[in-house]
C-alpha positions in Angstrom: 0.0 0.1 0.0 2.8 2.5 0.7 4.7 3.3 -2.2 7.7 4.7 -0.5 8.5 1.4 0.3 8.0 -0.3 -3.0 10.3 2.2 -4.3 12.6 2.1 -1.6 12.4 -2.2 -2.4 13.6 -1.3 -6.1 16.3 0.5 -4.9 17.6 -1.9 -2.8 17.5 -4.6 -5.4 19.2 -2.1 -8.3 21.9 -1.7 -4.8 22.4 -5.0 -4.5 21.1 -5.2 -0.9 19.2 -8.3 0.6 15.4 -8.4 1.0 13.7 -6.7 3.6 13.0 -8.6 6.8 10.0 -8.3 7.6 9.9 -9.8 11.8 10.5 -6.3 13.6 12.3 -8.3 16.2 15.1 -10.2 14.2 16.7 -7.3 13.1 18.2 -6.0 16.9 19.7 -8.0 19.1 17.8 -7.6 22.9 20.0 -5.0 24.9 21.7 -3.4 21.4 22.3 0.4 21.9 22.1 2.9 19.4 25.0 5.1 19.2 27.1 5.8 22.6 24.0 6.6 24.6 21.0 5.2 23.4 20.2 1.5 24.8 17.1 -0.1 23.0 14.5 -1.5 25.2 11.9 -2.8 23.3 10.7 -3.0 19.3 7.4 0.1 19.0 6.9 -0.6 14.9 8.2 -1.1 11.5 7.8 1.5 9.0 8.6 1.0 5.1 12.2 2.1 5.9 13.2 1.7 9.4 11.9 0.3 12.8 11.2 2.3 15.8 12.2 1.5 19.4 12.0 2.5 22.8 15.5 3.5 23.8 16.5 5.0 27.0 19.4 7.9 27.1 21.9 6.0 29.8 23.5 9.4 30.0 20.0 11.3 31.7 17.8 8.8 32.1 15.1 10.1 29.3 12.9 7.5 27.8 13.0 8.1 23.7 11.7 7.2 20.8 14.2 6.0 18.5 14.2 5.5 14.4 16.4 3.4 13.1 17.1 2.8 9.4 17.0 -0.6 8.4 20.1 -2.3 7.0 19.0 -3.5 3.6 18.7 0.4 3.2 22.3 1.5 4.5 23.7 1.4 1.0 21.5 3.3 -1.0 22.4 7.0 -1.4 19.0 8.7 -2.2 17.1 6.0 0.9 20.1 7.5 3.2 19.3 11.1 2.0 15.7 10.9 2.6 16.7 9.6 6.1 18.7 13.3 6.8 16.0 15.1 5.1 13.7 13.8 7.4 15.9 14.4 10.6 16.8 18.0 9.5 13.0 18.9 8.3 11.5 17.6 11.7 13.7 19.3 14.3 13.4 22.3 12.4 9.6 22.8 12.9 8.4 23.6 16.8 4.6 23.3 17.0 2.9 21.5 20.2 1.4 19.2 17.5 4.7 17.9 15.5 6.7 15.0 17.0 9.7 16.6 18.3 13.1 15.4 17.0 15.8 15.4 19.6 18.9 13.8 18.2 20.4 12.2 15.2 23.3 9.6 14.6 25.0 7.0 13.4 25.2 3.6 15.7 28.3 1.2 15.8 27.2 -0.9 12.4 26.9 2.4 10.6 23.2 2.6 10.5 21.7 6.1 10.9 19.1 6.7 13.7 16.6 9.6 14.6 15.8 10.2 18.1 12.2 11.9 18.7 10.2 12.5 22.0 8.9 8.7 23.3 4.8 9.2 22.8 2.2 7.1 24.5 -0.8 6.6 22.5 -2.4 4.9 18.8 -2.1 6.1 15.2 -5.4 7.3 14.3 -6.2 4.9 11.9 -6.0 2.3 15.2 -8.5 4.5 16.8 -10.7 4.6 14.1 -10.7 1.2 13.4 -12.1 0.6 17.2 -15.0 2.9 16.6 -18.1 2.0 15.6 -18.4 1.7 11.8 -14.8 2.9 12.0 -16.6 6.4 11.7 -15.9 9.5 13.9 -18.3 11.7 14.7 -18.6 15.2 12.8 -17.3 17.1 16.1 -14.7 14.1 17.5 -13.4 14.6 14.0 -12.8 18.1 13.8 -11.5 18.2 17.2 -8.7 16.0 16.4 -7.8 16.7 12.8 -8.1 21.0 13.4 -4.9 21.3 15.2 -2.9 18.5 13.0 -4.1 21.3 10.1 -2.4 24.2 12.2 0.5 22.0 12.3 0.6 21.5 8.6 0.0 25.5 8.2 3.0 25.9 10.2 4.9 23.7 7.7 3.9 25.4 4.9 4.6 28.7 6.3 8.3 27.4 6.2 8.1 26.1 2.8 7.8 22.3 4.0 5.0 20.0 2.3 4.8 16.8 4.2 3.3 14.9 1.3 2.3 11.7 3.4 -0.8 12.9 5.8 -2.6 9.8 6.6 -4.3 8.7 9.3 -1.3 6.7 10.5 1.3 9.4 10.5 -1.5 10.7 13.1 -0.2 10.1 16.7 -2.9 10.3 19.7 -0.4 11.0 22.5 -1.6 11.2 25.9 -0.8 14.4 27.8 0.0 14.8 31.5 -3.4 15.3 32.1 -4.3 12.2 30.5 -5.9 14.3 27.3 -5.2 13.2 24.2 -2.8 15.4 21.9 -2.5 14.3 18.0 0.6 14.8 16.8 1.9 14.7 13.0 4.7 12.3 12.6 6.8 10.7 9.7 8.5 13.7 7.2 10.5 11.1 5.8 9.1 11.9 2.2 8.4 15.8 2.7 9.3 18.4 0.2 11.1 21.6 0.9 10.2 24.6 -0.9 13.6 26.5 -0.3 15.3 27.5 -3.6 18.8 25.9 -2.1 17.2 22.7 -1.0 17.7 19.9 -3.7 14.6 18.2 -2.8 12.5 20.4 -4.2 13.4 19.2 -7.7 11.9 17.0 -9.9 12.3 13.1 -8.7 10.4 11.6 -11.6 8.5 9.1 -9.9 5.3 9.5 -7.1 6.4 9.6 -3.5 3.8 9.3 -0.9 0.8 6.8 -0.1 -1.2 5.8 -3.1 -4.7 6.2 -1.2 -3.9 10.0 0.0 -1.8 11.3 -3.4 -3.6 14.2 -4.9 -3.6 14.1 -8.3 -0.8 16.6 -9.1 1.6 13.8 -6.7 0.7 11.0 -8.5 0.8 12.7 -12.1 4.9 13.6 -10.6 4.3 17.5 -11.2 6.8 19.1 -10.4 5.3 22.4 -8.4 3.6 20.8 -5.4 2.2 23.5 -2.4 0.0 23.3 0.4 -2.8 22.0 -2.2 -1.4 18.3 -2.0 -1.4 18.0 1.7 -5.2 20.3 1.8 -6.1 17.0 -0.6 -4.5 14.5 1.7 -6.2 15.8 4.5 -9.3 15.7 2.8 -8.8 12.2 2.4 -8.5 11.7 5.8 -11.6 13.7 7.3 -13.3 11.6 4.3 -12.3 8.2 5.7 -13.1 9.9 9.4 -16.8 10.9 8.3 -17.8 7.6 6.0 -15.7 4.7 7.5 -13.9 4.3 3.9 -11.2 6.1 1.7 -12.7 8.0 -1.3 -10.8 5.8 -3.5 -10.2 2.1 -3.5 -8.8 -0.7 -5.9 -7.7 -3.9 -5.9 -3.9 -3.1 -6.4 -1.4 0.3 -6.0 -2.2 0.6 -10.7 -5.6 0.9 -10.0 -5.5 3.2 -7.0 -3.2 5.8 -8.5 -5.1 5.7 -12.2 -8.3 6.8 -10.2 -6.4 9.4 -8.2 -5.2 10.5 -11.6 -8.3 10.8 -13.6 -11.6 10.1 -11.6 -13.1 12.6 -9.7 -13.9 11.4 -5.9 -17.7 10.5 -4.9 -19.5 13.0 -2.4 -19.1 12.8 1.3 -23.1 12.4 1.6 -23.1 9.9 -1.2 -21.6 7.3 0.5 -22.9 8.6 4.2 -25.8 10.7 4.3 -25.9 11.7 7.7 -22.8 13.8 7.6 -23.5 17.3 8.0 -24.4 18.9 5.0 -21.9 22.0 5.2 -18.9 19.5 7.0 -19.3 17.4 3.5 -19.4 20.2 1.0 -15.9 21.5 3.0 -14.8 17.8 2.3 -15.6 17.7 -1.3 -14.4 21.2 -2.2 -10.8 19.6 -0.8 -10.8 17.0 -2.9 -11.0 18.5 -6.3 -9.3 17.1 -9.0 -8.1 20.5 -10.3 -6.1 22.0 -7.4 -7.1 25.6 -7.9 -10.8 24.5 -7.0 -9.4 23.7 -3.5 -8.9 25.7 -0.5 -5.6 27.6 -1.7 -3.9 27.0 1.9 -4.4 25.3 5.0 -5.9 28.0 7.1 -8.3 28.8 4.3 -9.5 25.3 5.0 -9.5 25.4 8.5 -11.8 28.9 8.3 -14.3 26.6 6.3 -14.3 24.0 8.8 -15.0 26.4 11.9 -17.6 28.2 10.3 -19.7 24.4 9.8 -23.0 24.4 12.1 -21.1 21.2 14.0 -18.6 23.5 15.0 -20.4 26.4 16.0 -23.1 24.0 18.2 -20.0 22.8 20.0 -18.1 25.9 20.7 -15.1 24.3 18.6 -12.3 26.7 18.1 -8.9 26.1 16.8 -7.3 27.9 20.5 -10.0 24.9 22.2 -7.7 22.5 20.5 -4.5 22.9 20.2 -2.7 22.7 23.5 0.1 25.3 24.4 3.5 24.9 24.2 5.5 23.8 27.2 7.4 26.4 29.1 11.4 26.2 28.4 12.9 24.0 31.9 14.8 26.8 33.5 18.6 27.4 33.4 20.4 25.1 35.5 23.7 27.4 34.8 21.6 30.7 35.0 23.2 33.3 37.6 21.0 33.0 41.0 20.8 36.0 43.4 22.7 34.7 46.7 19.8 34.0 49.5 19.6 36.8 51.8 21.1 37.2 55.4 18.8 36.7 58.4 19.8 38.0 61.6 18.2 38.0 64.9 17.9 41.7 66.4 20.9 41.0 68.8 23.3 40.1 66.0 21.5 43.2 63.6 22.1 45.8 66.5 26.3 44.6 67.0 26.4 44.6 62.9 25.3 48.0 62.4 27.3 49.2 65.6 30.4 47.3 63.6 29.6 49.6 60.6 29.3 53.0 62.1 32.6 51.8 63.4 34.1 50.8 60.6 32.4 54.3 59.0 34.2 56.6 61.5 37.3 54.9 61.3 38.1 54.4 57.5 37.6 58.3 56.5 40.1 59.5 59.9 42.9 56.8 58.8 42.7 58.4 54.9 42.7 62.3 56.2 45.8 61.8 58.4 47.1 59.5 55.4 46.8 62.9 53.0 47.8 65.1 55.6 51.4 63.2 56.3 51.5 62.7 52.5 51.5 66.4 52.0 53.7 67.5 54.9 56.4 64.8 53.7 56.7 66.8 50.1 58.1 69.8 51.5 57.9 73.3 49.2 58.7 72.3 45.5 61.4 74.1 43.5 60.4 77.5 41.9 59.9 76.9 37.9 62.9 78.2 35.9 62.4 81.9 34.2 62.5 81.4 30.5 65.0 83.8 28.5 64.2 87.1 27.3 64.8 87.4 23.8 67.2 89.5 21.7 66.8 92.9 20.5 68.2 93.4 17.1 69.3 97.1 16.6 67.1 99.3 14.2 68.7 99.7 10.9 69.8 103.3 9.7 67.6 105.2 7.7 69.1 105.7 4.3 69.9 109.5 3.4 68.8 111.0 0.7 71.4 113.6 -1.0 69.8 116.1 -3.0 71.7 118.0 -6.0 70.7 121.2 -6.6 73.2 124.2 -7.6 76.4 124.0 -7.3 76.7 126.8 -5.4 74.5 125.4 -2.8 75.6 123.5 0.3 75.3 120.0 0.7 73.0 118.7 3.9 73.4 115.5 5.3 71.5 114.0 8.0 72.7 113.5 11.0 72.8 109.6 11.9 70.6 108.8 14.6 72.6 106.6 17.6 72.4 103.4 17.6 71.4 101.4 20.5 73.5 99.1 22.1 72.8 95.4 22.0 71.3 93.6 24.6 73.1 90.7 26.2 71.0 87.8 27.3 70.3 87.3 31.2 72.0 84.7 32.2 70.1 82.3 34.5 70.8 81.8 37.7 72.5 78.4 38.4 70.6 75.8 39.5 71.3 75.3 43.3 72.6 71.6 44.0 69.5 69.5 45.2 70.0 68.5 48.6 70.8 64.7 49.4 67.7 62.9 50.4 66.3 62.8 53.6 66.3 59.4 55.0 62.5 58.2 55.4 61.3 57.8 59.3 60.6 54.5 60.4 56.9 55.4 60.2 55.0 52.2 60.0 52.0 54.3 58.5 54.2 55.9 55.5 53.3 53.7 52.1 55.7 55.4 49.4 58.9 57.9 49.2 58.5 61.3 48.4 60.0 61.9 44.9 60.8 65.4 45.6 62.6 65.2 48.7 
């Protein structure tokens, strides 16, 4: 039924790997470890590419779930790449209805593994199989699937398309208060639409589960978007409300042909007791032309919340989604020291000692400053700057007037020249007195450099 497993089986045979082993407990011996710190406790299930085990972190003692790649697929490069892609995508998504990925690594045999939170509960297909007629009431179906739709909307916001939404990938986990919390799991065939991600490119073959594939996904179209998950959620709603899949066939090829070319039946044609407004929304989600479906997952949520079944029960999106748990306190955060509580006698003694120190310390500092100033002594006068030399004034040039020969020649007397001013000699520096011996004063902490 799972087309992804068919592809991986063909890839394994092409790379010369042995046939897959269907016995879950025969692959890992009891007491085996995954990596240096995870001890495998028991097998929880088997998927198309890996085994899921309950394990314990031997360093912290926390119980976790480990998804281990099966040995026959460890030599297939595209399968290993898809496995690591799942670890990267799921670890970067944080939503209360998405399984939390805690760690990843490779064990001693070279098998990759993913460490996830350990969830106590059953998948939604098991819950539906136990229900009368394999059906759920519209109120119960919306209460379970609306949180998963919000988780898918969060994936679409970061460019991730799940491509394998189905009841078996929705786990109803029991919370600390006993309430069931739906969790979206298995991002192994998810597609990232970021430009730099190679998985957004064309692969040439359909991946996913045929009964829940959208027509464009079954036709291997390149530009898949959020409407592919809208179709898969429509199939899940159809199955929850009617007890059967809208597309059925004796083998995979027949199912794929119906998905590609035929319109699925209307909800009320299978179960007339389904409310008309809810059935109309599901029918629009299952339109073969994706332009006729709700454009986004949030648009589908809005249409379902507007139905009468949601209004009568007071169902809202906030009431169905649990709050994210608060992060644990940081053990390395700096904490304020505890306040010291003193009894009245101790408090009075502490207060009096504080006053004593407040009076002694300033007095000691003042005495220290006075002693330092007294030991310093008078400082020598600063040297007088040299006087500038005054140059003699130049003699003015005499003007001779040539007149008649009989006229006497008059010459202006030369102005007396000022004698040159000799520079004033600097007074000789008195020899510095030898430094006095410092008194043996225990309070003197330094030697005055001017002594």
